[in-house]
C-alpha positions, 0 to 999 in steps of 0.5 A: 500500500506504501507504494502503490498509492505513490503521490502520497509520498513523493508529496508528504515530505514537500516542504520549500526550500525541499521537493523529494521522497519522504521514505526512502531517506531519512534515519534516525537511532534511539536516544535518551533524553534531554534536561535544557536552561539555556539556548545558544545556537552558532556558527562553528566552521561548517556546522550550525550549533543548537546548545540545548543543553538546558532548553524548556522544550526538551525534557519530556519531548520526543526526538522528533518533537525537540528537532521538529523546533530546531533552528532550520529543522522542520516538518510539514507532514510529521514523518519527514525532517527536513533543513532548509535548501536540503533534500533529506535529513541523516541522523547521526549520533556524537558524529556516526551516522546511526544505524536504523532504515529509513522506515523505522526512522519515524516510529523510532523518534516518537517512542524516545524522549530526549532527555541526554541531548547536549546539543543539536549541530546541523551541517547544510554543506558535509564535508568528504567524510561523510556518506551522503546524496544528494543535497542532504543536509546532516542533523547530529545529535550529540549527548551529554557525558555521564560518567559512573557505573550502573544503570538507568533508564526510560519508560514512555507510553503515548496514546495519538489520536487522529481518524483512527486511533494509536498507541505505541509504548517503549523502555531504553536502558542503559547498561556500563561496568568498569570497561564494559556498557550496554545499550537497549532499546525496544519499542511496539506500537500500532496505528492506523495510517488512513488518506483521502484522494481525490484524483483528477485527469484528462482534456477537455472533452474526457475526463476521469475523476478517482475519490476514496479512502485509503486505510493503512494498518501498521503493527511494529516491534523493532530496538536495537542492542548495542555492547561496547568494551573498553579493549585498553586505553586508546582502544575499544570494540563494539558491536550492534545490533539493529532489527525491525518488525513490521505488520500491513495485512487488510490495508484498504483503497475504495476509491469512485471512478467517474468517466467524464465525457464532453460535447467540444461545445462544453456538453456532458455527453454521457457518464460512466462510473465503477468502483476499484478496491484494493486490497493489500498483506504486507509485512517487512523484516529488517537486521543489520549487525556490525561490528566497530573497531576504534583504536586513539593513535594520540593525545590530539584527536587521532584515532582508527575505526573501523566497521564490518557490517551485514543488512538483511532486509525482507519484504512480502507485498501481495495486493489483490485489484479489483475493478466492479461494476454497477448491476444495472448498467447505468444506475450506480448503485448496487456495485457487484458485477466484476470487471478486471481483476488483478492480483500481484505478488511482490516481495523484495529481499535485499543482501548488503555486505559493507566495509569501511576505514576512516583515519584522523591525524590532528597535528599540534598547529590546528591541521587535521588531515583525513582519510579513508574509504569504504565498500559495499557489495548488494544484492536485490532479488525481486521475484514480481507474478502478476496475474490478471483476469478480466469478466464480460457484461455479466461477470462471466469470466473471458481471459487470464493473463500471466506477468512474472519478471525474477528482477535481481540487480547486483551493485558493487561499489568502491569510494575513497576521501581526502579532507584537510581541515586548518584553521588558519587563526581564531578568526579564520578556518577551511576545508578542502576535499573530495572523494571518489566514488565508482559502481558497479551494476548489473541489472537481468531480468527473466521475464518468460512471457516477452519470448524474444527478450527472455532474458535482460542484462541491465549493465551500469559503470561508472565514476564519480568525484566528488569537490569539497570546499568550505571556510569561515570567517570570523568577522569580530565576536559578532559577526561570523560569516562561511561559504561551503560548495559541495558536489553529489550524486543520488543513486536510485533506491533499490524500489526504484529499479525492481520494473514492477507496475502498481495498480491503482486503478484499472486506468490508473497505474506507477511504473518503476524503471529499471533503467534511471540513472543515477542523478548529480547535485551541486550546492552552494552555500554562503551564510551570515550571522549577527551575535549567534542569534540571528541569520541569513543564507543563501542557497543555489542548488542545481540536479541533474538528471532528477530522479522523479516521477512523470505523471503520463497522459494518453487515451485509450480504447477500451470497448468501444469507449475512450479512456485517458489512461495515467500512468506515473514512470518513475525515471531521470527526469532533466535539470532543475535549480532552487535558489533560497535566501532565508533569514532566521532569528533565535532568542529567549525573551522575558527572562526566559518565558518565552523561547522563540526561532524565526524562519522566513525565507524565499525560496525560486524554483527553475525546472527543465524537464520533458518525456513523452515514453515510458523507458522500461516498456516503450509506451508512448503518451502525450509530451510531459512538459515541465519547465516552470519557475516558481517563486515561493516563500516560507515561514516557521516560528517556533514559542514556548511558554513557561508559565511558571516559576519552578519550570515546571508548566510549559506552552508551545505554540509553533505554526509553519505556513509553505506559499505556493510552488511548481513540483515536478508533479505540478503547481504545488499548492500553500500549505500552513499547521498550527501547533499547539502542546502544553507539558508538566514537569512532576518529579521524574514524570513528564506528561505532554498533550500535542493537538497538531493542525487544529485549523485543519490545513496542512493538505496537500493539492496539486495542479498542473495544467499543459499545454496540450490540453492535459490537465491532472490534479490531486488532492490528498489528506492526511488526516493531520489533525490530532493528540498526542499523549504522552508519559514518560518516566525516568529512574536509575542512576542518571549517571550513567554514560551512555553507551558510544553511539556506532556508525554502522558500515551500511548505513549509506545503503539503509536509505535506499531499501524501502 
């Protein structure tokens, strides 16, 4: 269900400064809690630093809630985090990428309290030492240091009410004794993700409309276990295991489809209706194991870090899509006569072996050399089976068709990097580096229905040199200026390469593409900061060969009637430029009774893409052109008001507004949301009540008109108005030293699983 309506993923994470898909992008790990009293927001070399060690916004909140209130960060869908000017936000803990798959991120971030966080670092243009793609940014969460032995932990329980009720609970434990540290987390939760859709497409003579609801039940169980042992005073050995299970049975899509034919004078000629019913059962397992060795080589901070990892991802998905018509023609009352049925069995298995070696050498003259390399070997196995059944007007089966495709994708990635960083004076510092990557891939498609080319091979080998440059200049203690340039690439996710067709209605489907090639991104950013409270960010990004979904239409004739077929084709779609300017402020007022951050920005998009052919099937559609320019504005403010002198009651008022802007699917209309919260701290307990999208204004609408006369309209309500009540209890010795958070060698692969 999550991939059948790809529109949801394509538009739910959209914010100004970012138009990329959710789901395949963000990562996270468990975090324990926080206590905050002062806020400092400043620019350091290549990152913004938000000191939350004593801010009232943190205690009792989840990690996700805290990140949403961090300057430069936002979430328009309460599912994905965005950094202003970036496609995606990758989560790091203490400088190490977290070892969790993308789909598990949101549930885990929302289940873990944030009471041990010292500061949050926002790296808008990561250096060559980071394995990131496209214009991704990094959120690095730095934990507090705690030195004594013992056991501590926290429990969290929450209940959420949107269209349906959902609940979750989690337990986190941290134990240290002498040289051994053990930490673990377990999370369980269930909810029903509900959406409603209005889909329209056609011309002035033919119009298709689909209206209906989606209900996607989810049960989640997951967690992690960390073992960290100090071998010597300078070396550590660690083993990390992450696991996540998701079950989504009886997901439903129910749509009423209406076809209208018009005369040339605009009058209605005929109307036809049918219903689409889709039932899906799906579940997936994600397990990863990482072995880490760290050696400190001197007292300046030089160190060697080595990782070896294994990742196994298994997803099983079965769907049954039916087209039903009225028993009595033209009455449109009893839709029980079956006209078409398509069943799909879409399993996916991913195995990955990875290794990384990183060495940092620090010198006494404030000069640092970082170098390293990585290797990834991935195999994805997709054995898709489609069965199509056609019925006549009396509901009698008249034709059966099978479509099998066993698609195997093998990929090897080799990478090396070198970064030089120098602090020339207290005012001036700089960094220069480069990453060189070699990618070798082979996709094989065994399709017995294709007698001409039964076995097809798609081989792609390419090399990329990705330079990086940045400098930071402190004019004085109140003024700071910095500049950064980076070049990155984005490889397609594994599910995007699997050439499977997902059916939504009889005339509406999505098509993935094994021929998708990597895209390139070039980023520039200039930042000015005043008094560690006010900032101006100018950003320019150029995207080449964008990987996206393109809505293609064509006319088809069925039973002597003209219909408009709408296909969302996954492919490379031209180039795009994004230019943005943002003003921001992070301050406290009235003796810290009011804590606020405020951003206002403007972005200019230049799109340049044209497509008329499905590269997988070769089918020709009407030409789709997106060469539109748009300028949009964003406003975001997060405010925490302390209600009493003892710092036990807090009120939160958060608001964002995203102006309309042109994206790949068309013109995205404006979005906004007002969120309120009330929080009570009582001893080791924290009670919170959060109300989201109070005004019910966070509903996605996309509209597109082509010069050919084709139009396309999407309205998607994900029922974001809701209420969540949570309780957090902290127990044990709160000075226990936290186990090291280990970067997994397979982390770079995880964002490309489902």
